[in-house]
PyMOL Python script that loads the backbone (N, CA, C, O; Angstrom):
from pymol import cmd

cmd.read_pdbstr("""\
ATOM      1  N   MET A   1      97.289 116.658 112.733  1.00  0.00           N
ATOM      2  CA  MET A   1      96.681 117.800 112.131  1.00  0.00           C
ATOM      3  C   MET A   1      96.363 117.442 110.680  1.00  0.00           C
ATOM      4  O   MET A   1      97.184 116.820 110.005  1.00  0.00           O
ATOM      5  N   THR A   2      95.197 117.822 110.197  1.00  0.00           N
ATOM      6  CA  THR A   2      94.763 117.550 108.837  1.00  0.00           C
ATOM      7  C   THR A   2      94.310 118.849 108.188  1.00  0.00           C
ATOM      8  O   THR A   2      93.586 119.641 108.791  1.00  0.00           O
ATOM      9  N   GLU A   3      94.745 119.054 106.954  1.00  0.00           N
ATOM     10  CA  GLU A   3      94.383 120.260 106.207  1.00  0.00           C
ATOM     11  C   GLU A   3      94.011 119.869 104.782  1.00  0.00           C
ATOM     12  O   GLU A   3      94.722 119.103 104.131  1.00  0.00           O
ATOM     13  N   SER A   4      92.889 120.403 104.305  1.00  0.00           N
ATOM     14  CA  SER A   4      92.478 120.145 102.923  1.00  0.00           C
ATOM     15  C   SER A   4      93.442 120.830 101.973  1.00  0.00           C
ATOM     16  O   SER A   4      93.798 121.993 102.161  1.00  0.00           O
ATOM     17  N   VAL A   5      93.867 120.086 100.934  1.00  0.00           N
ATOM     18  CA  VAL A   5      94.771 120.614  99.917  1.00  0.00           C
ATOM     19  C   VAL A   5      93.995 120.902  98.639  1.00  0.00           C
ATOM     20  O   VAL A   5      94.237 121.901  97.962  1.00  0.00           O
ATOM     21  N   SER A   6      93.065 120.020  98.322  1.00  0.00           N
ATOM     22  CA  SER A   6      92.214 120.194  97.154  1.00  0.00           C
ATOM     23  C   SER A   6      90.875 119.535  97.451  1.00  0.00           C
ATOM     24  O   SER A   6      90.611 119.113  98.577  1.00  0.00           O
ATOM     25  N   LYS A   7      90.047 119.453  96.440  1.00  0.00           N
ATOM     26  CA  LYS A   7      88.715 118.862  96.617  1.00  0.00           C
ATOM     27  C   LYS A   7      88.788 117.388  97.032  1.00  0.00           C
ATOM     28  O   LYS A   7      87.903 116.887  97.725  1.00  0.00           O
ATOM     29  N   SER A   8      89.847 116.706  96.605  1.00  0.00           N
ATOM     30  CA  SER A   8      89.930 115.269  96.862  1.00  0.00           C
ATOM     31  C   SER A   8      91.180 114.844  97.631  1.00  0.00           C
ATOM     32  O   SER A   8      91.448 113.647  97.740  1.00  0.00           O
ATOM     33  N   GLN A   9      91.960 115.803  98.170  1.00  0.00           N
ATOM     34  CA  GLN A   9      93.180 115.453  98.888  1.00  0.00           C
ATOM     35  C   GLN A   9      93.299 116.211 100.200  1.00  0.00           C
ATOM     36  O   GLN A   9      92.834 117.342 100.339  1.00  0.00           O
ATOM     37  N   GLN A  10      93.947 115.541 101.168  1.00  0.00           N
ATOM     38  CA  GLN A  10      94.222 116.141 102.470  1.00  0.00           C
ATOM     39  C   GLN A  10      95.692 115.926 102.807  1.00  0.00           C
ATOM     40  O   GLN A  10      96.276 114.901 102.455  1.00  0.00           O
ATOM     41  N   LEU A  11      96.280 116.895 103.488  1.00  0.00           N
ATOM     42  CA  LEU A  11      97.623 116.765 104.014  1.00  0.00           C
ATOM     43  C   LEU A  11      97.503 116.412 105.496  1.00  0.00           C
ATOM     44  O   LEU A  11      96.897 117.149 106.273  1.00  0.00           O
ATOM     45  N   VAL A  12      98.087 115.279 105.876  1.00  0.00           N
ATOM     46  CA  VAL A  12      98.055 114.819 107.266  1.00  0.00           C
ATOM     47  C   VAL A  12      99.461 114.997 107.835  1.00  0.00           C
ATOM     48  O   VAL A  12     100.426 114.455 107.297  1.00  0.00           O
ATOM     49  N   VAL A  13      99.573 115.766 108.935  1.00  0.00           N
ATOM     50  CA  VAL A  13     100.871 116.101 109.526  1.00  0.00           C
ATOM     51  C   VAL A  13     100.870 115.734 111.001  1.00  0.00           C
ATOM     52  O   VAL A  13      99.899 115.985 111.714  1.00  0.00           O
ATOM     53  N   THR A  14     101.974 115.133 111.454  1.00  0.00           N
ATOM     54  CA  THR A  14     102.181 114.850 112.871  1.00  0.00           C
ATOM     55  C   THR A  14     103.314 115.747 113.359  1.00  0.00           C
ATOM     56  O   THR A  14     104.411 115.728 112.800  1.00  0.00           O
ATOM     57  N   LEU A  15     103.046 116.539 114.409  1.00  0.00           N
ATOM     58  CA  LEU A  15     104.024 117.483 114.944  1.00  0.00           C
ATOM     59  C   LEU A  15     104.486 117.063 116.333  1.00  0.00           C
ATOM     60  O   LEU A  15     103.760 116.389 117.064  1.00  0.00           O
ATOM     61  N   GLN A  16     105.708 117.470 116.688  1.00  0.00           N
ATOM     62  CA  GLN A  16     106.225 117.269 118.039  1.00  0.00           C
ATOM     63  C   GLN A  16     106.556 118.632 118.632  1.00  0.00           C
ATOM     64  O   GLN A  16     107.234 119.441 117.999  1.00  0.00           O
ATOM     65  N   LEU A  17     106.080 118.884 119.836  1.00  0.00           N
ATOM     66  CA  LEU A  17     106.333 120.131 120.535  1.00  0.00           C
ATOM     67  C   LEU A  17     107.583 119.997 121.395  1.00  0.00           C
ATOM     68  O   LEU A  17     107.717 119.045 122.164  1.00  0.00           O
ATOM     69  N   ASP A  18     108.507 120.964 121.261  1.00  0.00           N
ATOM     70  CA  ASP A  18     109.729 120.999 122.066  1.00  0.00           C
ATOM     71  C   ASP A  18     109.769 122.346 122.779  1.00  0.00           C
ATOM     72  O   ASP A  18     109.853 123.391 122.132  1.00  0.00           O
ATOM     73  N   GLU A  19     109.709 122.326 124.116  1.00  0.00           N
ATOM     74  CA  GLU A  19     109.722 123.553 124.919  1.00  0.00           C
ATOM     75  C   GLU A  19     110.997 123.694 125.733  1.00  0.00           C
ATOM     76  O   GLU A  19     111.037 124.474 126.685  1.00  0.00           O
ATOM     77  N   THR A  20     112.036 122.955 125.376  1.00  0.00           N
ATOM     78  CA  THR A  20     113.252 122.965 126.188  1.00  0.00           C
ATOM     79  C   THR A  20     114.126 124.189 125.950  1.00  0.00           C
ATOM     80  O   THR A  20     114.974 124.488 126.790  1.00  0.00           O
ATOM     81  N   GLY A  21     113.959 124.912 124.842  1.00  0.00           N
ATOM     82  CA  GLY A  21     114.833 126.044 124.530  1.00  0.00           C
ATOM     83  C   GLY A  21     114.330 127.378 125.029  1.00  0.00           C
ATOM     84  O   GLY A  21     114.864 128.405 124.610  1.00  0.00           O
ATOM     85  N   GLY A  22     113.342 127.429 125.892  1.00  0.00           N
ATOM     86  CA  GLY A  22     112.845 128.683 126.413  1.00  0.00           C
ATOM     87  C   GLY A  22     111.603 129.177 125.685  1.00  0.00           C
ATOM     88  O   GLY A  22     110.843 129.978 126.231  1.00  0.00           O
ATOM     89  N   TYR A  23     111.392 128.716 124.477  1.00  0.00           N
ATOM     90  CA  TYR A  23     110.171 129.051 123.746  1.00  0.00           C
ATOM     91  C   TYR A  23     109.759 127.816 122.938  1.00  0.00           C
ATOM     92  O   TYR A  23     110.609 127.025 122.530  1.00  0.00           O
ATOM     93  N   PRO A  24     108.486 127.660 122.714  1.00  0.00           N
ATOM     94  CA  PRO A  24     108.016 126.444 122.039  1.00  0.00           C
ATOM     95  C   PRO A  24     108.434 126.383 120.566  1.00  0.00           C
ATOM     96  O   PRO A  24     108.356 127.375 119.841  1.00  0.00           O
ATOM     97  N   GLN A  25     108.875 125.209 120.149  1.00  0.00           N
ATOM     98  CA  GLN A  25     109.191 124.935 118.749  1.00  0.00           C
ATOM     99  C   GLN A  25     108.452 123.669 118.338  1.00  0.00           C
ATOM    100  O   GLN A  25     108.319 122.733 119.126  1.00  0.00           O
ATOM    101  N   TYR A  26     107.983 123.649 117.126  1.00  0.00           N
ATOM    102  CA  TYR A  26     107.292 122.485 116.585  1.00  0.00           C
ATOM    103  C   TYR A  26     108.152 121.858 115.503  1.00  0.00           C
ATOM    104  O   TYR A  26     108.705 122.555 114.652  1.00  0.00           O
ATOM    105  N   TYR A  27     108.260 120.546 115.542  1.00  0.00           N
ATOM    106  CA  TYR A  27     109.015 119.789 114.548  1.00  0.00           C
ATOM    107  C   TYR A  27     108.071 118.830 113.836  1.00  0.00           C
ATOM    108  O   TYR A  27     107.233 118.182 114.464  1.00  0.00           O
ATOM    109  N   ILE A  28     108.217 118.751 112.527  1.00  0.00           N
ATOM    110  CA  ILE A  28     107.397 117.829 111.743  1.00  0.00           C
ATOM    111  C   ILE A  28     107.950 116.421 111.919  1.00  0.00           C
ATOM    112  O   ILE A  28     109.104 116.156 111.583  1.00  0.00           O
ATOM    113  N   GLN A  29     107.135 115.527 112.440  1.00  0.00           N
ATOM    114  CA  GLN A  29     107.519 114.136 112.624  1.00  0.00           C
ATOM    115  C   GLN A  29     107.191 113.300 111.383  1.00  0.00           C
ATOM    116  O   GLN A  29     107.959 112.425 110.985  1.00  0.00           O
ATOM    117  N   LYS A  30     106.032 113.590 110.781  1.00  0.00           N
ATOM    118  CA  LYS A  30     105.583 112.808 109.637  1.00  0.00           C
ATOM    119  C   LYS A  30     104.570 113.628 108.859  1.00  0.00           C
ATOM    120  O   LYS A  30     103.790 114.372 109.453  1.00  0.00           O
ATOM    121  N   TRP A  31     104.572 113.503 107.538  1.00  0.00           N
ATOM    122  CA  TRP A  31     103.537 114.123 106.721  1.00  0.00           C
ATOM    123  C   TRP A  31     103.191 113.171 105.589  1.00  0.00           C
ATOM    124  O   TRP A  31     104.033 112.402 105.126  1.00  0.00           O
ATOM    125  N   LYS A  32     101.937 113.236 105.151  1.00  0.00           N
ATOM    126  CA  LYS A  32     101.467 112.345 104.096  1.00  0.00           C
ATOM    127  C   LYS A  32     100.303 113.005 103.381  1.00  0.00           C
ATOM    128  O   LYS A  32      99.420 113.581 104.016  1.00  0.00           O
ATOM    129  N   LEU A  33     100.304 112.921 102.063  1.00  0.00           N
ATOM    130  CA  LEU A  33      99.208 113.402 101.243  1.00  0.00           C
ATOM    131  C   LEU A  33      98.253 112.247 101.018  1.00  0.00           C
ATOM    132  O   LEU A  33      98.652 111.211 100.486  1.00  0.00           O
ATOM    133  N   CYS A  34      96.998 112.406 101.413  1.00  0.00           N
ATOM    134  CA  CYS A  34      96.014 111.331 101.366  1.00  0.00           C
ATOM    135  C   CYS A  34      94.799 111.736 100.547  1.00  0.00           C
ATOM    136  O   CYS A  34      94.458 112.914 100.445  1.00  0.00           O
ATOM    137  N   SER A  35      94.164 110.744  99.975  1.00  0.00           N
ATOM    138  CA  SER A  35      92.919 110.978  99.268  1.00  0.00           C
ATOM    139  C   SER A  35      91.795 111.112 100.285  1.00  0.00           C
ATOM    140  O   SER A  35      91.728 110.346 101.247  1.00  0.00           O
ATOM    141  N   SER A  36      90.924 112.073 100.076  1.00  0.00           N
ATOM    142  CA  SER A  36      89.797 112.245 100.985  1.00  0.00           C
ATOM    143  C   SER A  36      88.523 111.616 100.433  1.00  0.00           C
ATOM    144  O   SER A  36      87.488 111.615 101.099  1.00  0.00           O
ATOM    145  N   ASP A  37      88.598 111.080  99.209  1.00  0.00           N
ATOM    146  CA  ASP A  37      87.459 110.396  98.603  1.00  0.00           C
ATOM    147  C   ASP A  37      87.572 108.897  98.851  1.00  0.00           C
ATOM    148  O   ASP A  37      88.675 108.364  98.978  1.00  0.00           O
ATOM    149  N   ASP A  38      86.440 108.227  98.919  1.00  0.00           N
ATOM    150  CA  ASP A  38      86.440 106.771  99.018  1.00  0.00           C
ATOM    151  C   ASP A  38      86.814 106.186  97.666  1.00  0.00           C
ATOM    152  O   ASP A  38      86.296 106.611  96.633  1.00  0.00           O
ATOM    153  N   TRP A  39      87.720 105.202  97.676  1.00  0.00           N
ATOM    154  CA  TRP A  39      88.155 104.568  96.447  1.00  0.00           C
ATOM    155  C   TRP A  39      87.113 103.561  95.994  1.00  0.00           C
ATOM    156  O   TRP A  39      86.597 102.778  96.792  1.00  0.00           O
ATOM    157  N   GLN A  40      86.811 103.593  94.705  1.00  0.00           N
ATOM    158  CA  GLN A  40      85.866 102.640  94.133  1.00  0.00           C
ATOM    159  C   GLN A  40      86.489 102.057  92.875  1.00  0.00           C
ATOM    160  O   GLN A  40      86.956 102.787  92.001  1.00  0.00           O
ATOM    161  N   ALA A  41      86.488 100.744  92.799  1.00  0.00           N
ATOM    162  CA  ALA A  41      87.063 100.069  91.635  1.00  0.00           C
ATOM    163  C   ALA A  41      86.219 100.331  90.398  1.00  0.00           C
ATOM    164  O   ALA A  41      84.990 100.361  90.466  1.00  0.00           O
ATOM    165  N   ASP A  42      86.888 100.521  89.271  1.00  0.00           N
ATOM    166  CA  ASP A  42      86.199 100.698  87.992  1.00  0.00           C
ATOM    167  C   ASP A  42      86.223  99.362  87.271  1.00  0.00           C
ATOM    168  O   ASP A  42      87.237  98.980  86.688  1.00  0.00           O
ATOM    169  N   ASP A  43      85.112  98.661  87.312  1.00  0.00           N
ATOM    170  CA  ASP A  43      85.040  97.355  86.645  1.00  0.00           C
ATOM    171  C   ASP A  43      84.129  97.413  85.419  1.00  0.00           C
ATOM    172  O   ASP A  43      83.517  96.412  85.047  1.00  0.00           O
ATOM    173  N   SER A  44      84.041  98.579  84.798  1.00  0.00           N
ATOM    174  CA  SER A  44      83.169  98.739  83.641  1.00  0.00           C
ATOM    175  C   SER A  44      83.755  98.106  82.382  1.00  0.00           C
ATOM    176  O   SER A  44      83.011  97.817  81.446  1.00  0.00           O
ATOM    177  N   LEU A  45      85.082  97.882  82.333  1.00  0.00           N
ATOM    178  CA  LEU A  45      85.730  97.236  81.191  1.00  0.00           C
ATOM    179  C   LEU A  45      86.301  95.901  81.611  1.00  0.00           C
ATOM    180  O   LEU A  45      86.951  95.803  82.652  1.00  0.00           O
ATOM    181  N   ASP A  46      86.070  94.881  80.822  1.00  0.00           N
ATOM    182  CA  ASP A  46      86.641  93.567  81.096  1.00  0.00           C
ATOM    183  C   ASP A  46      87.987  93.483  80.376  1.00  0.00           C
ATOM    184  O   ASP A  46      88.039  93.092  79.209  1.00  0.00           O
ATOM    185  N   VAL A  47      89.059  93.840  81.047  1.00  0.00           N
ATOM    186  CA  VAL A  47      90.372  93.914  80.396  1.00  0.00           C
ATOM    187  C   VAL A  47      91.163  92.619  80.504  1.00  0.00           C
ATOM    188  O   VAL A  47      92.124  92.444  79.754  1.00  0.00           O
ATOM    189  N   TYR A  48      90.812  91.721  81.381  1.00  0.00           N
ATOM    190  CA  TYR A  48      91.530  90.460  81.519  1.00  0.00           C
ATOM    191  C   TYR A  48      91.008  89.466  80.500  1.00  0.00           C
ATOM    192  O   TYR A  48      89.806  89.215  80.425  1.00  0.00           O
ATOM    193  N   GLN A  49      91.915  88.901  79.718  1.00  0.00           N
ATOM    194  CA  GLN A  49      91.540  87.881  78.748  1.00  0.00           C
ATOM    195  C   GLN A  49      92.467  86.697  78.931  1.00  0.00           C
ATOM    196  O   GLN A  49      93.667  86.800  78.676  1.00  0.00           O
ATOM    197  N   SER A  50      91.933  85.592  79.363  1.00  0.00           N
ATOM    198  CA  SER A  50      92.758  84.402  79.580  1.00  0.00           C
ATOM    199  C   SER A  50      93.034  83.717  78.242  1.00  0.00           C
ATOM    200  O   SER A  50      92.361  83.991  77.249  1.00  0.00           O
ATOM    201  N   GLY A  51      94.004  82.844  78.222  1.00  0.00           N
ATOM    202  CA  GLY A  51      94.393  82.153  76.994  1.00  0.00           C
ATOM    203  C   GLY A  51      93.444  81.033  76.609  1.00  0.00           C
ATOM    204  O   GLY A  51      93.667  80.380  75.589  1.00  0.00           O
ATOM    205  N   GLU A  52      92.414  80.786  77.365  1.00  0.00           N
ATOM    206  CA  GLU A  52      91.496  79.673  77.076  1.00  0.00           C
ATOM    207  C   GLU A  52      90.331  80.107  76.241  1.00  0.00           C
ATOM    208  O   GLU A  52      89.469  79.292  75.912  1.00  0.00           O
TER     209      GLU A  52
END
""", "prot")
cmd.dss("prot")
cmd.show_as("cartoon", "prot")
cmd.util.cbc("prot")
cmd.orient("prot")
């Protein structure tokens, strides 16, 4: 399951369904906050300076 959190983030959740107790229960197996934008390197500044 995926839900938008903000303009650039999504919450990704994996659930497990358990129906053994007479009524369905959902358990969170895993959750992760992810960027929904494509990452692009910023190479506008040359910050590496070698000793040569």
